[in-house]
C-alpha positions as CSV (number, residue, x, y, z in Angstrom):
1,X,136.1,4.6,136.9
2,X,135.5,1.1,137.8
3,X,133.8,-1.6,135.6
4,X,130.7,-2.5,137.7
5,X,130.8,1.8,137.3
6,X,131.2,1.4,133.8
7,X,128.5,-0.8,133.6
8,X,125.6,0.9,135.6
9,X,126.3,4.2,133.7
10,X,125.6,2.0,130.6
11,X,122.5,0.2,132.4
12,X,121.3,3.1,133.0
13,X,121.4,5.1,129.3
14,X,119.5,1.8,127.9
15,X,116.8,1.6,130.2
16,X,114.6,1.9,127.7
17,X,116.5,-0.8,125.3
18,X,115.8,-3.5,127.9
19,X,112.7,-2.9,128.9
20,X,111.7,-4.1,125.1
21,X,114.8,-6.4,124.4
22,X,112.8,-10.1,124.8
23,X,115.9,-12.3,124.2
24,X,118.2,-14.2,126.7
25,X,119.2,-11.8,129.0
26,X,120.9,-11.4,132.0
27,X,119.7,-9.0,134.9
28,X,120.9,-5.4,135.6
29,X,121.3,-2.9,137.4
30,X,120.5,0.4,137.2
31,X,120.9,3.5,140.0
32,X,120.1,6.6,138.0
33,X,117.8,4.7,134.8
34,X,116.7,7.2,131.7
35,X,113.0,6.7,131.4
36,X,110.0,8.0,129.2
37,X,107.5,7.8,132.0
38,X,104.7,8.6,129.5
39,X,106.0,6.4,126.5
40,X,107.2,3.5,128.6
41,X,104.3,3.4,131.0
42,X,102.4,0.2,129.6
43,X,105.9,-1.3,129.9
44,X,106.6,-0.9,133.9
45,X,102.9,-2.4,134.6
46,X,103.9,-5.2,132.2
47,X,107.0,-5.2,134.9
48,X,105.1,-4.7,138.1
49,X,103.0,-7.5,137.5
50,X,106.4,-10.0,138.0
51,X,107.6,-7.8,140.5
52,X,108.5,-8.6,144.0
53,X,105.2,-7.8,146.0
54,X,102.9,-9.1,143.1
55,X,105.2,-12.4,143.7
56,X,104.9,-12.0,147.8
57,X,101.3,-11.9,147.4
58,X,100.8,-15.1,145.1
59,X,102.9,-16.6,147.5
60,X,101.4,-16.4,150.1
61,X,97.8,-17.0,148.9
62,X,99.1,-20.0,148.2
63,X,100.2,-21.5,151.6
64,X,97.4,-19.9,152.9
65,X,94.5,-20.1,151.1
66,X,91.1,-19.5,153.1
67,X,92.7,-16.1,154.3
68,X,90.4,-14.3,152.4
69,X,87.8,-12.5,154.7
70,X,83.6,-11.8,154.0
71,X,81.9,-9.6,155.7
72,X,78.2,-9.8,157.3
73,X,75.7,-7.5,155.8
74,X,71.8,-7.0,155.9
75,X,69.8,-7.6,153.3
76,X,66.2,-5.1,152.7
77,X,64.4,-8.9,152.5
78,X,60.3,-8.9,152.0
79,X,58.3,-12.0,152.6
80,X,54.3,-12.9,154.1
81,X,54.1,-13.8,157.6
82,X,57.3,-14.5,157.8
83,X,60.6,-12.7,159.3
84,X,64.1,-13.0,158.4
85,X,66.9,-11.6,160.3
86,X,65.6,-8.5,162.2
87,X,61.9,-6.8,162.2
88,X,61.9,-3.1,161.0
89,X,58.4,-2.2,162.4
90,X,57.9,0.9,160.3
91,X,59.0,-0.5,157.1
92,X,56.3,-2.8,157.6
93,X,53.6,-0.6,158.6
94,X,54.3,1.4,154.6
95,X,54.9,-1.1,152.9
96,X,51.5,-2.6,153.9
97,X,49.6,0.7,153.4
98,X,51.4,1.2,149.7
99,X,51.0,-2.1,148.7
100,X,47.6,-2.8,150.7
101,X,49.1,-6.4,151.8
102,X,47.4,-7.3,155.5
103,X,50.2,-9.9,156.1
104,X,53.7,-8.5,154.7
105,X,56.7,-8.1,156.7
106,X,60.1,-6.3,156.3
107,X,63.0,-7.3,157.7
108,X,66.8,-7.4,157.5
109,X,68.6,-10.3,157.0
110,X,72.4,-11.2,157.3
111,X,74.0,-12.2,154.1
112,X,77.6,-12.9,153.8
113,X,79.1,-11.1,151.0
114,X,82.8,-10.3,149.9
115,X,82.3,-7.0,148.7
116,X,84.3,-5.1,151.1
117,X,87.0,-2.6,151.1
118,X,90.5,-4.9,151.8
119,X,88.8,-7.7,149.3
120,X,88.0,-4.9,146.3
121,X,91.5,-4.3,146.8
122,X,92.8,-7.9,146.7
123,X,90.4,-8.9,143.8
124,X,91.6,-6.1,141.7
125,X,95.4,-6.5,141.9
126,X,94.9,-10.3,141.6
127,X,93.0,-9.2,138.3
128,X,95.3,-6.9,136.9
129,X,99.1,-8.5,138.2
130,X,97.2,-11.8,135.2
131,X,95.6,-9.7,132.6
132,X,99.0,-7.9,132.2
133,X,101.5,-11.4,132.7
134,X,99.3,-13.1,130.1
135,X,99.9,-10.0,127.8
136,X,103.6,-9.7,128.7
137,X,104.1,-13.8,128.0
138,X,102.0,-12.7,124.3
139,X,104.7,-10.0,123.3
140,X,107.3,-12.3,123.6
141,X,109.4,-14.8,121.8
142,X,110.4,-18.4,122.5
143,X,113.4,-18.3,124.2
144,X,112.8,-14.6,125.6
145,X,114.4,-14.5,129.8
146,X,111.1,-12.6,130.5
147,X,109.3,-15.8,129.6
148,X,111.1,-17.5,132.9
149,X,109.7,-15.2,135.1
150,X,106.4,-14.8,133.8
151,X,105.8,-19.1,133.9
152,X,107.1,-18.9,137.6
153,X,103.9,-16.5,139.0
154,X,101.2,-16.9,136.0
155,X,100.5,-21.1,137.2
156,X,100.0,-19.3,140.4
157,X,97.9,-16.7,139.5
158,X,96.0,-18.9,137.4
159,X,95.2,-21.7,140.3
160,X,94.6,-18.7,143.1
161,X,92.0,-17.5,140.5
162,X,90.4,-21.1,140.9
163,X,89.7,-20.4,144.1
164,X,85.9,-20.6,145.6
165,X,86.4,-18.1,147.4
166,X,88.7,-15.7,144.9
167,X,85.9,-16.6,142.4
168,X,82.8,-15.6,144.6
169,X,84.1,-12.2,145.5
170,X,85.3,-11.2,141.7
171,X,81.7,-12.2,140.9
172,X,80.2,-9.5,143.5
173,X,82.8,-6.6,143.1
174,X,82.8,-4.8,140.2
175,X,86.2,-4.7,138.9
176,X,86.5,-1.7,136.0
177,X,85.9,0.3,139.0
178,X,89.9,0.3,140.7
179,X,90.0,1.4,144.6
180,X,89.0,3.8,146.9
181,X,91.0,5.9,149.8
182,X,88.3,4.4,151.9
183,X,89.0,0.8,150.8
184,X,92.7,1.4,150.7
185,X,92.3,2.5,154.6
186,X,90.1,-0.9,155.7
187,X,92.8,-2.9,154.1
188,X,95.8,-1.0,155.3
189,X,94.4,-1.7,158.8
190,X,93.0,-4.5,158.6
191,X,95.3,-7.1,160.5
192,X,95.0,-10.5,158.6
193,X,98.4,-10.4,156.7
194,X,97.1,-11.3,152.8
195,X,95.2,-7.5,152.8
196,X,98.3,-6.0,153.4
197,X,100.4,-7.5,151.1
198,X,97.4,-6.4,148.4
199,X,97.9,-3.5,149.9
200,X,101.3,-2.8,149.7
201,X,101.4,-4.3,145.4
202,X,98.2,-1.7,145.0
203,X,100.9,1.3,146.2
204,X,103.6,-0.4,144.1
205,X,101.5,-0.1,140.7
206,X,100.2,3.6,142.0
207,X,103.8,5.3,143.0
208,X,104.7,3.8,139.2
209,X,102.3,4.8,137.4
210,X,102.9,8.6,139.1
211,X,106.4,8.3,138.0
212,X,108.0,7.9,140.8
213,X,111.8,7.5,140.7
214,X,112.5,5.6,143.4
215,X,109.5,3.1,142.7
216,X,110.9,3.1,139.2
217,X,114.3,2.2,140.1
218,X,113.1,-0.5,142.6
219,X,110.6,-2.0,140.3
220,X,114.0,-2.3,137.2
221,X,116.5,-3.6,140.0
222,X,113.6,-6.5,140.6
223,X,112.7,-7.0,137.4
224,X,115.0,-6.1,134.2
225,X,117.0,-8.1,132.1
226,X,119.6,-7.2,129.8
227,X,122.2,-8.2,127.2
228,X,124.5,-10.8,128.6
229,X,128.2,-9.1,127.6
230,X,129.3,-5.7,128.0
231,X,130.1,-5.3,124.5
232,X,126.8,-5.5,123.5
233,X,125.3,-3.3,125.1
234,X,128.7,-0.7,124.2
235,X,127.2,-1.5,121.0
236,X,123.4,-0.8,121.8
237,X,124.6,2.7,123.8
238,X,126.3,3.7,119.7
239,X,122.8,2.7,117.9
240,X,120.5,5.4,121.0
241,X,123.6,7.8,119.8
242,X,123.0,7.3,116.7
243,X,119.1,7.4,116.8
244,X,119.4,10.8,119.2
245,X,121.7,12.4,117.4
246,X,119.9,11.3,113.5
247,X,116.4,13.0,115.6
248,X,118.5,16.0,116.4
249,X,119.6,16.4,112.9
250,X,116.2,15.9,111.3
251,X,114.0,16.9,114.2
252,X,111.8,13.7,114.2
253,X,111.7,11.8,117.6
254,X,112.7,8.5,117.8
255,X,110.6,5.2,118.1
256,X,111.7,2.9,119.9
257,X,111.7,-1.0,118.8
258,X,111.1,-4.6,120.5
259,X,114.7,-6.3,120.9
260,X,112.9,-9.9,119.2
261,X,113.4,-10.5,116.0
262,X,117.5,-9.4,115.0
263,X,116.1,-8.5,111.6
264,X,113.5,-5.4,113.2
265,X,115.5,-2.1,113.4
266,X,115.8,-1.5,116.9
267,X,114.9,2.3,116.5
268,X,113.1,4.3,113.6
269,X,114.0,8.4,113.0
270,X,111.9,9.5,110.2
271,X,112.7,7.3,107.1
272,X,116.2,6.6,109.0
273,X,115.9,2.9,110.4
274,X,118.8,1.8,113.0
275,X,119.7,-2.0,112.8
276,X,122.0,-3.4,115.5
277,X,123.8,-7.0,114.6
278,X,121.9,-7.7,111.1
279,X,122.8,-7.2,107.6
280,X,119.7,-6.3,106.7
281,X,118.4,-6.0,103.0
282,X,121.1,-4.1,101.9
283,X,123.5,-6.7,102.3
284,X,125.3,-8.0,98.6
285,X,127.4,-12.0,99.5
286,X,130.4,-10.8,98.1
287,X,132.7,-12.9,95.5
288,X,134.6,-15.9,97.6
289,X,138.4,-15.2,97.5
290,X,140.3,-19.2,96.0
291,X,140.5,-19.4,100.2
292,X,136.8,-18.6,101.3
293,X,136.4,-21.0,98.1
294,X,138.3,-23.6,99.8
295,X,137.3,-22.8,103.4
296,X,133.1,-22.5,102.4
297,X,134.0,-26.0,100.4
298,X,135.7,-28.4,103.6
299,X,132.9,-26.7,105.1
300,X,130.0,-28.3,103.6
301,X,131.6,-31.8,103.5
302,X,131.8,-31.9,107.5
303,X,128.0,-30.1,107.1
304,X,129.2,-26.9,108.8
305,X,127.6,-23.8,107.6
306,X,130.0,-20.8,107.0
307,X,130.3,-17.9,109.1
308,X,130.3,-14.6,108.0
309,X,130.6,-11.0,109.7
310,X,127.6,-8.8,110.5
311,X,128.1,-5.5,110.9
312,X,127.7,-3.5,114.6
313,X,125.2,-1.3,113.3
314,X,123.8,-0.4,109.6
315,X,121.7,2.9,109.0
316,X,118.3,2.1,106.2
317,X,117.0,5.1,104.6
318,X,113.9,5.0,102.7
319,X,115.2,3.5,99.4
320,X,116.5,0.2,101.7
321,X,119.6,1.9,101.1
322,X,122.8,1.8,103.9
323,X,123.8,5.4,104.3
324,X,126.3,4.5,107.1
325,X,128.0,1.4,108.3
326,X,128.8,1.7,112.3
327,X,131.9,-0.2,113.6
328,X,131.9,-0.4,117.6
329,X,135.1,-1.8,119.5
330,X,134.2,-1.5,123.8
331,X,138.0,-2.1,125.1
332,X,138.2,-1.5,129.2
333,X,141.9,-2.4,130.1
334,X,143.5,0.5,131.6
335,X,146.9,-0.6,129.8
336,X,145.5,0.1,126.4
337,X,145.0,3.2,124.7
338,X,142.4,1.7,122.3
339,X,144.6,1.9,118.9
340,X,144.0,-1.6,118.3
341,X,140.6,-1.8,118.4
342,X,140.5,1.1,116.5
343,X,142.3,-0.3,113.4
344,X,140.1,-3.6,113.6
345,X,137.6,-1.5,113.6
346,X,139.0,0.3,110.5
347,X,139.9,-2.9,108.6
348,X,137.7,-3.3,106.1
349,X,136.9,-6.6,106.4
350,X,133.2,-7.5,106.9
351,X,130.2,-7.7,104.4
352,X,129.5,-5.8,101.7
353,X,126.7,-3.3,101.3
354,X,125.1,-1.7,98.2
355,X,126.3,1.5,97.0
356,X,126.2,3.6,99.7
357,X,125.0,7.3,99.2
358,X,126.2,9.9,99.2
359,X,123.7,12.8,99.0
360,X,124.8,14.3,102.2
361,X,123.7,11.8,104.5
362,X,126.6,10.8,105.7
363,X,127.2,14.7,106.2
364,X,124.6,14.5,108.7
365,X,125.1,11.6,110.3
366,X,128.6,12.1,111.6
367,X,127.4,15.8,112.8
368,X,124.1,13.6,114.8
369,X,126.4,11.6,115.9
370,X,128.3,14.7,117.0
371,X,125.5,15.5,118.6
372,X,124.3,12.1,119.8
373,X,127.7,11.2,121.9
374,X,127.4,14.7,124.2
375,X,124.2,13.0,125.4
376,X,124.8,10.7,127.1
377,X,125.0,10.7,130.8
378,X,128.0,12.1,132.4
379,X,129.1,13.3,128.8
380,X,132.2,12.2,127.7
381,X,136.4,10.7,128.4
382,X,138.8,9.2,126.5
383,X,137.1,5.8,125.5
384,X,134.5,7.5,124.4
385,X,136.4,9.7,121.9
386,X,138.0,6.8,121.0
387,X,134.6,5.3,120.2
388,X,134.0,8.1,117.9
389,X,137.4,8.6,116.1
390,X,136.4,5.0,115.0
391,X,133.4,5.8,114.1
392,X,135.1,8.3,112.3
393,X,137.4,6.6,110.4
394,X,134.5,4.1,108.9
395,X,132.9,6.7,108.2
396,X,135.5,8.3,105.9
397,X,136.6,4.8,105.0
398,X,133.2,4.5,102.9
399,X,132.4,8.0,101.7
400,X,135.7,9.7,101.4
401,X,134.2,13.4,100.3
402,X,133.1,13.6,103.7
403,X,135.1,16.6,105.4
């Protein structure tokens, strides 16, 4: 399989993680994204707010601020000896008989209003995109790459909402109610480009909420971001396999976390937490060897920090003890058989953790990993077998009694 094909399969498998990856990231293409349409719906809505249909609508409105069209409606008017608009003789006679007012008149006065079906679609889309973009922005930490996409669309939306016509329309339209089928028909048949773009954006959201795979894939290929390096994504693949394996073994659901702060778990399964690239609370600083102490002293004299390794994946139990340390090695060279990666993963270097629980957690986790690796799309191949051999070696190195 080509490198691009491998990357796409990895991205597909990690789509739910990518939706929650709020760090420095790059675009990641998907082909058959693995998502939970029900649990991930709110995140998909947030991505819709910065998607291409909404961006096109915002760009067009910014350049054609007078594109919104008002309509004329007749308003019932009662007055004294004065007619405004079209005189209604029948209604006038009835009202005079009812009220006893001899000079009362009833007429239908034409008034300019923005309360129409196409405007309902337009204003609802703009308001919904604005609220979702602000919510998305509040969720992101400083430095998140998604912030650039939000900063690109939010100022335009804020400026558009201050347009006099948009402001007047927003006051006249009930935004708590979604546009109906009649409003959508009127918007789709409108000759103005502004309403056609609003209709496209609204239909895009409807398709996403309905769980249509084609619309969701198109959305994700437009907005989805993931880790910069492929080896980082591969580590997350193993982390997700660990979580799914634990879910099978413990019969508990997986709760994915937001990948923003390094100290937060990427997944929780019952009382277990899966951490990625984090020392966790179970870390204990080891006693430095003479050579390490010398290096630390030299670095301190130059004002440089001492860099220590972090484990790829750590599984903690309810007491905060590390029940598993998983080392992941990714290699893509066709000339390599993975032996160096296996030796590197087994090398007893790196952080030292508190006593690992020997109550059978390793046996459960090892069996879970064996099940979880088969849940990845496409099954396993020689490389993934080498990976799981490396994981098994790491387990054996920490718990010799495991069969």
